[in-house]
C-alpha positions in Angstrom: 56.3 -13.5 10.6 56.3 -16.9 8.9 59.8 -16.3 7.5 61.1 -15.1 10.9 59.7 -18.1 12.7 61.3 -20.4 10.1 64.6 -18.7 10.8 64.1 -19.0 14.6 63.2 -22.7 14.4 66.0 -23.3 12.0 68.5 -21.6 14.3 67.2 -23.5 17.4 67.6 -26.9 15.7 70.3 -26.5 13.1 72.8 -24.1 14.6 73.5 -26.2 17.7 73.9 -29.3 15.5 76.4 -27.5 13.3 78.3 -26.1 16.2 78.4 -29.5 17.9 79.6 -31.1 14.6 82.3 -28.6 14.2 83.4 -28.9 17.9 83.3 -32.7 17.8 85.2 -32.8 14.5 87.9 -30.5 15.9 88.2 -32.6 19.0 88.5 -35.8 16.9 91.3 -34.2 14.9 93.0 -32.8 17.9 92.9 -36.1 19.9 93.9 -38.0 16.8 96.9 -35.8 16.3 97.9 -36.3 19.9 97.4 -40.1 19.7 99.3 -40.3 16.4 102.1 -38.2 17.8 102.5 -40.4 20.9 102.4 -43.5 18.7 105.1 -42.1 16.3 107.2 -41.2 19.3 106.9 -44.7 20.8 107.9 -46.2 17.5 110.9 -43.8 17.3 112.0 -44.8 20.7 111.8 -48.5 19.7 114.0 -47.7 16.6 116.4 -45.8 18.8 116.7 -48.7 21.2 117.2 -51.1 18.3 120.1 -48.9 17.0 121.6 -48.7 20.5 121.4 -52.4 20.9 123.0 -53.1 17.5 125.8 -50.6 18.2 126.3 -52.0 21.7 126.7 -55.5 20.3 129.3 -54.2 17.9 131.2 -52.5 20.7 131.1 -55.6 22.9 132.4 -57.8 20.1 135.2 -55.3 19.4 136.1 -55.1 23.1 136.0 -58.9 23.3 138.4 -59.1 20.4 141.0 -56.9 22.2 140.9 -59.2 25.3 142.0 -62.3 23.2 145.6 -61.0 23.1 145.7 -61.7 19.4 147.4 -58.3 18.9 150.3 -59.3 21.2 151.7 -61.4 18.4 152.8 -58.4 16.4 153.4 -55.8 19.1 157.2 -56.0 18.7 157.2 -55.4 14.9 157.2 -51.7 14.3 158.0 -51.9 10.6 156.5 -53.6 7.6 159.8 -55.2 6.8 160.0 -56.8 10.3 156.5 -58.1 9.9 157.4 -59.9 6.7 160.8 -61.1 7.9 159.8 -64.7 8.7 156.9 -67.1 8.5 156.1 -66.8 12.2 155.7 -63.0 12.0 153.5 -63.3 8.8 151.4 -65.9 10.5 150.9 -63.6 13.5 149.8 -60.8 11.2 147.4 -63.1 9.3 145.9 -64.3 12.6 145.1 -60.7 13.4 143.6 -60.3 9.9 141.5 -63.4 10.4 140.1 -62.2 13.7 139.2 -58.9 12.0 137.4 -60.8 9.2 135.6 -62.9 11.8 134.5 -59.7 13.6 133.1 -58.4 10.3 131.1 -61.5 9.7 129.8 -61.6 13.2 128.3 -58.1 12.9 126.0 -57.2 10.1 126.7 -54.1 8.1 130.4 -53.7 8.7 132.2 -52.3 5.6 135.7 -52.9 6.8 138.0 -52.8 9.8 141.7 -52.3 10.5 144.3 -52.3 13.2 147.3 -49.9 13.4 150.1 -50.7 15.9 151.3 -47.5 17.6 154.4 -46.0 15.9 154.3 -48.7 13.1 154.4 -48.1 9.4 151.8 -50.6 8.4 148.1 -51.3 8.7 146.3 -54.7 8.9 142.9 -54.2 7.2 140.0 -56.4 6.0 139.6 -54.4 2.8 143.2 -54.1 1.6 145.0 -56.7 3.7 148.4 -55.9 5.2 149.6 -52.7 3.7 152.3 -50.1 4.4 150.8 -47.0 6.0 151.7 -44.9 3.0 149.8 -47.2 0.6 146.7 -47.2 2.8 144.0 -44.6 3.2 145.0 -41.7 5.4 144.5 -42.3 9.1 145.2 -38.8 10.2 141.5 -38.4 11.1 142.1 -40.8 14.1 143.8 -38.0 16.0 140.8 -35.8 15.6 138.5 -38.6 16.6 140.5 -39.5 19.8 140.8 -35.8 20.8 137.4 -36.2 22.4 138.3 -39.7 23.9 137.5 -40.1 27.6 138.2 -43.2 29.6 138.8 -46.7 28.2 135.8 -46.8 25.9 136.0 -46.2 22.1 134.5 -43.3 20.2 132.2 -43.1 17.2 133.4 -40.9 14.4 131.3 -40.2 11.2 133.2 -40.0 7.9 133.2 -40.7 4.2 135.7 -43.3 2.8 137.8 -42.7 -0.2 135.5 -45.2 -2.0 132.6 -42.8 -1.5 130.8 -44.9 1.2 129.6 -43.1 4.3 130.5 -45.0 7.5 130.4 -44.6 11.3 133.9 -45.6 12.5 134.2 -47.1 16.0 137.7 -46.1 17.1 139.0 -48.2 20.1 142.5 -47.5 21.4 143.9 -50.6 23.1 144.5 -50.0 26.8 146.7 -51.7 29.4 143.7 -53.2 31.2 143.1 -55.7 28.3 146.5 -56.0 26.6 150.1 -54.7 26.7 149.9 -53.9 23.0 149.5 -50.2 22.0 147.5 -49.5 19.0 144.1 -48.5 17.5 141.3 -50.8 16.3 138.9 -49.2 13.9 135.5 -50.8 12.8 133.8 -49.0 9.9 130.0 -49.5 10.1 128.0 -48.6 7.0 125.7 -45.7 7.4 123.1 -47.6 5.3 123.0 -50.2 8.0 121.9 -47.5 10.5 119.4 -46.3 8.0 117.9 -49.8 7.7 117.6 -50.0 11.5 116.1 -46.5 11.4 113.2 -47.4 9.1 109.7 -46.4 10.3 106.8 -48.6 9.8 104.4 -45.6 9.5 102.9 -44.8 6.1 103.5 -41.1 6.4 107.2 -41.0 6.8 108.9 -38.4 4.7 112.5 -38.5 6.0 114.5 -39.5 9.0 117.8 -38.3 10.4 120.3 -39.3 13.1 122.2 -36.4 14.7 125.1 -36.2 17.1 125.3 -33.9 20.1 126.6 -31.0 18.0 123.8 -31.3 15.4 125.9 -33.0 12.7 123.8 -35.4 10.5 125.1 -39.0 11.0 122.4 -40.7 9.0 119.7 -39.3 6.7 117.2 -40.6 4.1 118.8 -38.0 1.8 122.4 -39.1 1.5 123.4 -35.7 0.1 122.9 -34.2 3.6 125.2 -36.6 5.5 127.9 -34.9 7.7 126.2 -31.5 7.3 125.0 -29.3 10.1 121.2 -29.6 10.9 121.1 -25.9 11.5 120.0 -25.5 7.8 116.5 -26.5 9.0 115.3 -24.1 11.7 112.9 -26.6 13.2 115.6 -29.2 13.5 117.9 -26.6 15.0 115.3 -25.8 17.7 115.0 -29.6 18.4 118.8 -29.9 18.8 118.9 -27.0 21.2 116.0 -28.4 23.2 117.2 -30.3 26.3 114.2 -32.6 26.5 115.0 -36.3 26.0 112.0 -36.8 23.6 109.1 -34.9 22.2 107.1 -34.0 19.1 106.1 -30.8 17.2 103.6 -30.0 14.4 105.1 -27.7 11.7 103.8 -26.1 8.5 106.4 -26.4 5.7 106.0 -25.5 2.1 102.2 -25.7 2.4 102.2 -29.1 4.1 101.6 -30.0 7.7 104.4 -32.2 9.1 105.0 -34.1 12.4 108.5 -33.9 13.9 109.3 -36.5 16.5 112.6 -36.8 18.3 114.3 -39.1 20.9 117.7 -38.5 22.5 120.0 -41.4 23.4 121.2 -41.3 26.9 124.2 -43.6 26.2 125.5 -42.1 22.9 124.1 -38.5 23.2 122.7 -38.9 19.7 119.3 -37.8 18.6 116.9 -39.7 16.4 114.5 -37.4 14.4 111.6 -38.6 12.3 109.5 -36.4 10.0 106.0 -37.7 8.9 103.2 -36.2 6.7 100.2 -35.4 8.9 97.8 -35.6 6.0 98.8 -39.2 5.4 98.8 -40.2 9.0 95.4 -38.7 9.6 93.7 -39.9 6.5 91.4 -42.1 8.7 90.5 -39.2 11.0 89.6 -36.9 8.1 87.3 -39.6 6.7 85.5 -39.8 10.1 85.1 -36.0 10.1 83.6 -36.1 6.6 81.1 -38.7 7.7 80.1 -36.6 10.7 79.6 -33.5 8.4 77.5 -35.5 6.0 75.3 -36.8 8.8 75.0 -33.2 10.1 73.9 -32.0 6.7 71.1 -34.6 6.6 70.0 -33.5 10.1 70.0 -29.8 9.0 67.9 -30.6 6.0 65.3 -32.5 8.0 65.3 -29.7 10.6 64.6 -27.1 7.8 61.6 -29.0 6.6 60.3 -29.3 10.2 60.9 -25.6 10.8 58.8 -24.7 7.7 55.9 -26.9 8.9 56.0 -25.5 12.5 56.3 -21.9 11.4 53.3 -22.2 9.1 51.2 -23.8 11.8 52.2 -21.3 14.6 51.9 -18.1 12.6 48.6 -18.7 10.8 46.3 -17.2 13.5 48.4 -14.1 14.1 48.8 -13.4 10.3 45.0 -13.6 9.8 44.4 -11.3 12.8 46.9 -8.7 11.6 45.6 -8.8 8.0 42.1 -8.1 9.2 43.3 -5.2 11.4 45.4 -3.8 8.5 42.4 -3.7 6.2 40.5 -1.5 8.7 43.4 0.6 9.9 44.0 4.1 8.6 47.7 3.3 8.7 47.2 1.0 5.6 49.3 -2.0 4.7 52.5 0.0 4.0 53.7 -0.5 7.6 53.4 -4.3 7.7 54.3 -5.1 4.1 57.4 -7.3 4.2 57.6 -7.1 8.0 56.7 -9.2 11.0 52.9 -8.9 11.6 53.5 -8.7 15.4 55.4 -5.4 14.7 52.3 -3.7 13.3 51.1 -1.9 16.5 54.7 -1.4 17.6 55.6 0.3 14.3 52.6 2.6 14.5 53.5 3.7 18.0 57.2 4.2 17.1 56.2 6.3 14.1 54.6 8.8 16.5 57.6 8.7 18.8 59.9 9.4 15.9 57.9 12.3 14.7 57.9 13.7 18.3 61.7 13.2 18.5 62.2 15.0 15.2 60.2 17.9 16.4 62.3 18.1 19.6 65.5 18.0 17.7 64.4 20.7 15.4 63.4 22.9 18.3 66.8 22.3 20.0 68.7 23.1 16.7 66.6 26.2 16.2 67.3 27.3 19.8 71.1 26.6 19.4 71.2 28.4 16.1 69.4 31.4 17.6 72.0 31.5 20.4 74.8 31.3 18.0 73.3 34.0 15.8 72.9 36.2 18.8 76.6 35.7 19.7 77.6 36.5 16.1 75.6 39.7 16.1 77.1 40.8 19.5 80.7 40.3 18.4 79.9 42.4 15.3 78.8 45.2 17.6 75.0 44.7 16.9 72.3 44.4 19.5 70.9 41.0 20.2 67.5 40.5 22.0 68.8 37.3 23.7 71.9 39.1 25.2 70.6 39.4 28.7 69.4 35.7 28.7 72.8 34.4 27.4 75.0 36.7 29.5 73.3 37.8 32.7 76.5 38.7 34.6 78.2 42.1 34.4 81.7 41.5 33.0 82.9 40.1 29.6 86.0 38.9 28.0 86.7 37.5 24.5 89.0 34.6 23.9 90.2 33.6 20.4 91.5 30.0 19.9 93.4 29.8 16.6 94.7 26.6 14.9 98.4 27.0 14.2 99.7 26.3 10.7 96.1 26.1 9.5 97.1 25.4 5.9 99.0 22.3 7.0 96.1 21.2 9.2 93.6 21.5 6.2 95.9 19.5 4.0 96.0 16.6 6.5 92.3 16.4 7.3 89.1 16.0 5.3 85.9 18.2 5.7 84.2 15.6 7.9 87.1 15.4 10.3 87.3 19.2 10.5 83.6 19.5 11.2 84.0 16.8 14.0 86.9 18.8 15.5 84.9 22.1 15.4 82.0 20.5 17.2 84.2 19.1 20.0 86.3 22.2 20.5 83.1 24.3 20.8 81.5 22.0 23.3 84.7 21.2 25.2 85.6 24.9 25.7 82.1 25.7 27.1 82.3 22.7 29.5 85.8 23.7 30.7 84.9 27.2 31.6 81.6 26.1 33.1 83.5 23.8 35.5 85.4 27.0 36.7 82.1 28.8 37.4 82.2 31.0 34.3 79.6 31.3 31.6 81.0 30.7 28.1 79.6 30.7 24.6 81.7 29.4 21.7 81.3 29.9 18.0 83.4 29.1 14.9 84.6 32.3 13.3 86.2 30.8 10.2 89.8 30.2 9.0 90.6 28.0 12.0 89.5 30.6 14.6 87.0 30.0 17.5 85.5 32.9 19.5 84.7 32.2 23.1 82.7 34.9 24.9 83.2 34.7 28.7 80.6 36.3 31.1 81.3 36.5 34.9 80.6 38.6 37.9 82.8 39.6 40.9 82.5 37.3 43.9 83.7 37.6 47.4 87.0 36.2 46.4 87.5 38.8 43.6 88.1 38.6 39.9 88.2 35.1 38.4 91.6 35.7 36.7 93.1 32.5 38.1 90.1 30.4 37.1 90.3 31.8 33.5 94.0 31.0 33.3 93.4 27.5 34.5 90.6 27.0 32.0 92.7 28.4 29.2 95.6 26.0 29.9 93.1 23.0 29.9 91.5 24.2 26.7 94.8 24.6 24.9 95.9 21.1 26.0 92.7 19.4 25.0 92.4 21.2 21.7 96.0 20.2 20.8 95.4 16.6 21.6 92.2 16.5 19.6 93.6 18.2 16.5 97.1 16.7 16.7 98.2 20.3 16.2 99.1 23.2 18.5 96.7 26.1 19.0 97.4 29.8 20.0 95.0 31.6 22.3 94.5 35.3 22.4 92.7 37.0 25.3 91.2 40.4 25.4 90.9 42.9 28.2 87.9 42.9 30.5 84.7 44.8 29.5 81.6 45.7 31.6 79.1 46.0 28.8 78.0 43.6 26.1 78.2 46.4 23.5 82.0 46.3 23.9 82.2 42.6 22.8 83.2 43.6 19.3 86.2 45.6 20.7 87.1 42.6 22.9 87.2 40.3 19.9 89.4 42.8 18.0 91.8 42.9 21.0 92.0 39.1 21.2 92.7 39.0 17.4 95.5 41.5 17.9 96.9 39.4 20.7 96.9 36.4 18.4 99.0 38.3 15.9 101.8 38.7 18.5 102.3 34.9 18.1 104.1 35.9 14.9 107.1 36.9 17.1 106.8 34.9 20.3 105.9 31.6 18.5 102.9 29.4 18.3 101.1 27.3 21.0 101.1 30.2 23.5 98.4 32.1 25.5 98.7 35.8 24.6 97.0 38.7 26.4 96.2 42.0 24.7 98.3 45.0 25.6 97.2 48.6 25.5 98.5 50.4 22.3 99.6 53.3 24.4 102.6 51.3 25.7 103.7 50.1 22.2 106.4 51.5 20.1 105.0 52.7 16.8 108.3 52.6 14.9 108.4 50.6 11.7 111.5 48.8 10.5 112.6 47.6 7.1 115.9 45.9 6.2 116.9 47.9 3.1 120.5 46.7 3.0 119.5 43.0 3.4 117.1 43.5 0.5 120.0 44.6 -1.8 122.3 41.8 -0.6 119.6 39.2 -1.2 119.2 40.3 -4.8 122.9 40.2 -5.4 123.1 36.7 -3.9 120.1 35.7 -6.1 122.0 36.7 -9.2 124.9 34.6 -8.1 122.8 31.6 -7.2 124.1 31.8 -3.6 121.3 30.2 -1.6 123.4 30.1 1.6 124.0 33.8 1.4 120.2 34.4 1.0 119.6 32.1 4.0 122.0 34.2 6.1 120.3 37.4 5.2 116.8 36.0 6.0 118.2 34.9 9.4 119.6 38.5 9.9 116.1 39.9 9.1 114.4 37.5 11.5 116.9 38.3 14.3 116.3 42.0 13.8 112.6 41.5 14.1 112.9 39.4 17.2 115.3 41.8 18.9 113.0 44.9 18.4 111.3 46.0 21.6 108.0 46.0 19.7 107.2 45.3 16.1 103.6 45.0 14.9 102.1 42.2 12.9 101.5 44.6 10.0 105.1 45.6 10.0 106.3 42.0 9.8 104.0 41.1 7.0 105.0 44.3 5.1 108.7 43.3 5.4 108.1 39.9 3.8 105.6 41.3 1.2 108.2 43.8 0.2 111.0 41.2 -0.1 108.7 39.0 -2.3 107.6 41.9 -4.4 111.1 43.3 -5.0 112.3 39.9 -6.0 109.4 39.4 -8.5 110.2 42.8 -10.0 113.9 42.0 -10.2 113.1 38.8 -12.1 110.8 40.6 -14.6 113.4 43.3 -15.2 115.9 40.5 -16.1 113.3 38.9 -18.5 112.8 35.8 -16.3 109.3 34.3 -16.5 107.9 34.1 -13.0 104.9 32.1 -14.1 107.2 29.2 -15.1 109.0 29.4 -11.7 106.0 29.6 -9.4 103.5 27.4 -11.3 101.2 25.8 -8.7 102.3 28.0 -5.8 99.2 30.1 -5.9 98.9 33.7 -4.6 102.2 34.3 -2.8 100.9 37.3 -0.9 97.8 35.5 0.4 100.0 32.7 1.6 102.3 35.0 3.4 99.3 36.7 5.1 98.1 33.3 6.3 101.3 32.5 8.1 101.1 32.2 11.9 104.7 32.6 13.0 107.9 34.2 12.0 109.5 30.8 11.6 106.9 29.9 9.0 107.5 33.1 7.1 111.3 32.5 7.0 110.8 28.9 5.9 108.3 29.9 3.1 110.5 32.7 1.8 113.6 30.4 1.9 111.6 27.9 -0.3 110.6 30.9 -2.5 114.2 31.8 -3.2 115.2 28.1 -3.4 112.7 27.6 -6.3 114.2 30.5 -8.1 117.8 29.2 -7.7 116.7 25.7 -8.6 115.0 27.0 -11.7 118.3 28.6 -12.8 120.0 25.3 -12.1 117.5 23.3 -14.1 117.9 25.6 -17.0 121.6 24.7 -17.1 120.8 21.0 -17.8 121.3 19.6 -14.3 117.7 18.4 -14.0 118.4 15.2 -15.8 121.4 14.5 -13.6 119.3 15.0 -10.5 116.5 12.8 -11.9 119.0 10.0 -12.5 120.1 10.1 -8.9 116.5 10.3 -7.7 115.5 7.2 -9.8 118.6 5.3 -8.6 117.7 6.1 -5.0 114.1 5.0 -5.4 115.2 1.7 -7.1 117.6 0.9 -4.3 115.1 1.8 -1.4 111.6 1.2 -2.9 111.1 -1.8 -0.6 111.6 0.3 2.5 109.7 3.2 4.1 111.1 6.3 2.4 110.9 9.8 4.0 111.1 12.1 1.1 112.6 15.0 3.1 115.5 12.6 4.1 115.8 11.4 0.5 116.1 14.9 -0.8 119.0 15.5 1.6 120.7 12.3 0.4 120.3 13.3 -3.2 121.6 16.8 -2.5 118.6 19.0 -3.4 115.5 20.5 -1.7 112.4 18.5 -1.2 110.3 21.0 -3.3 112.8 21.0 -6.1 112.9 17.2 -6.1 109.1 16.9 -6.4 109.2 19.4 -9.3 111.9 17.6 -11.2 110.1 14.3 -11.0 106.8 15.7 -12.1 108.3 17.8 -15.0 110.4 14.9 -16.4 108.2 11.9 -15.7 104.7 13.3 -15.6 104.1 11.6 -12.3 104.1 12.8 -8.7 107.0 11.5 -6.5 104.6 9.2 -4.6 103.0 7.8 -7.8 106.5 7.2 -9.3 107.5 5.3 -6.1 104.4 3.2 -6.2 104.9 2.6 -9.9 108.3 1.0 -9.2 106.8 -1.1 -6.4 104.0 -2.4 -8.7 106.5 -3.3 -11.5 108.6 -5.3 -9.0 105.5 -6.9 -7.7 104.4 -8.0 -11.2 107.8 -9.7 -11.7 107.4 -11.6 -8.4 103.8 -12.6 -9.2 105.1 -14.1 -12.5 108.2 -15.8 -11.3 108.1 -16.5 -7.6 106.0 -18.8 -5.3 105.5 -16.1 -2.7 102.0 -15.3 -1.4 100.3 -11.9 -2.0 101.0 -10.9 1.6 104.7 -11.9 1.3 105.0 -10.0 -2.0 103.4 -6.9 -0.5 105.9 -6.9 2.3 108.8 -7.6 -0.1 108.0 -4.5 -2.2 107.5 -2.1 0.7 103.8 -2.3 1.7 102.9 -2.8 5.3 99.6 -4.6 4.5 98.0 -6.4 1.6 95.1 -3.9 1.5 97.5 -1.0 0.5 99.2 -3.3 -2.0 95.9 -4.3 -3.6 94.8 -0.6 -3.8 97.9 0.7 -5.6 98.2 -2.4 -7.8 94.7 -2.0 -9.0 95.3 1.8 -9.6 98.2 1.1 -12.0 97.2 -2.2 -13.5 93.4 -2.1 -13.4 93.1 -5.5 -11.8 94.0 -7.0 -8.4 97.3 -8.9 -7.8 95.5 -12.2 -7.5 93.7 -11.7 -10.8 97.0 -10.7 -12.5 98.7 -13.8 -11.2 95.9 -16.0 -12.6 96.3 -14.4 -16.0 100.0 -15.2 -16.0 99.3 -18.9 -15.1 96.8 -19.2 -17.9 
């Protein structure tokens, strides 16, 4: 009790403090992130306005130069020779050059500028002087720049000079509003000048970039990325597509949390983007959070000491009282040892309740077992004393619910699941018939069969045939949904004495056997043998042809004969279950005899297949028999093929397929068709030549690839699991540990060491 009180007091005092600390810390970080983002965005807007102001000054100075009519001095000289023909013409050209130099000096960061008179063969530039067009850098790019020109304003065009310097060229075509001269004035502003204007004063800046409307990088902290498309970074691509004028976003990249802020220029259409390290920006906020956590730890420690003191003081009277009662009680101290003293009386009372409940459960189980035993005895034709109590009405019917393809069902489920299914089918069937006003008792009869004994009497409305049919439909549907597998239901004729139940069960079992022909998942009613044709059939000619095809290795011919046999059985007016099983027994037996007569070892061919005749007898439908016998002949043909040395060739194709598709979900049946052999043959080849099952070999390939990635790549365990074909890390860990003996994370640590 003392310990429990300590825990209670501790939780009352410490847990709220811890929760409050966590919540306040999260709020501090969240509000800090918002404030820092807003501050970074405001700073980015200031930088954008500074860039716009600087570029606007350059544009105004350039426009002002065109209005001085200095270019009119050379407008009549279309050739370099004319320009140098006299002192006056040279003076006019030098005047233009001087104005360009003055413009360069007026605006900081200009690399060079030049003027080209329309249709002339020379250029006046600040970097190379007055040169013939053919001796100057190519100006063909001007046409591309002006292709997007609208109005009288110039355009900005990013490019890289022949000297290797990245510039933003302002291209201004002279217009008739300012001068009669026709030409183009180009001012080359250094990209580094824009970068200096785009410098953030924040301590967490990692990189900046300036993008045009199409997403091309005009300025960047990494000069190698200039004039590239920003789509290489998905986050930046999303920002470019966003129509908002400004904003910010937090992003995880390469294990680091980053803040992206952006601001779009309304005048130029450009976008300023800044990338900051959140860890650096929020260093102060994290320090505050650590201080809060330290203070909380001190409070929790003090609260723990106080909780111990309070618990000792509060629990002392109760502990002394219970100790005294325990010493006198016949229950002894075993009940209270290591438990809360206040539970002493409660435990004693609960012990009596538990003993009573156990007795009641035992009585119920005994009663249920007695009823089940009585039903078992009745369906065996024995007399049961509880018969009148269980079935007070006059009329009886037996219903058999059989799980189709029972062998497949067993292979897919474990014993616990099958036991759970049996319980639900028994209880559900009884409830379904009870809702229709019919008494029903269900028992499990073994081998996937359930026996339901129906008991009913005639009412004013007559026989409950419709009610039974409705209940059977519901039972079939619910059982199929529960099992994930179809069921076939056989129904006997009606009897008026409980002594006839054994005959009813036999009739229902006979009805089930008719599913061999009509197919699985049906409700089948017993028919009187008097209306049945007793004629037996056997395909003698097909038997001989099958053996001939087997000697030739013609599997398609065998498949045709099996189809002929199946069609003959289906077309017969009536063929009994025993006749069908006999036909396929005989085909298997004749084939085995034929192989032995030809000195072929059947043991080597059918290793692991088990008792062939027992398997055939367990088949539910004609389709299953045909499929099984086809696989039977396929194994024989494939055995002959393997003996001729083709097994290694098939294995090479199997391994190649697995290596190409190991990282995907592989359906082995589809894989066998791609390789060109049957699924059973493919499994046998892999096991015989590698010593591993097909599934183990696939997982072996995946684990080997995973080891390589663990050694040589920075991917996480989850990413590697997905890369090599596992849907989740748990499956990956299980198979990796199976083959390597250690987990993937432990393996990765050994490689690092």
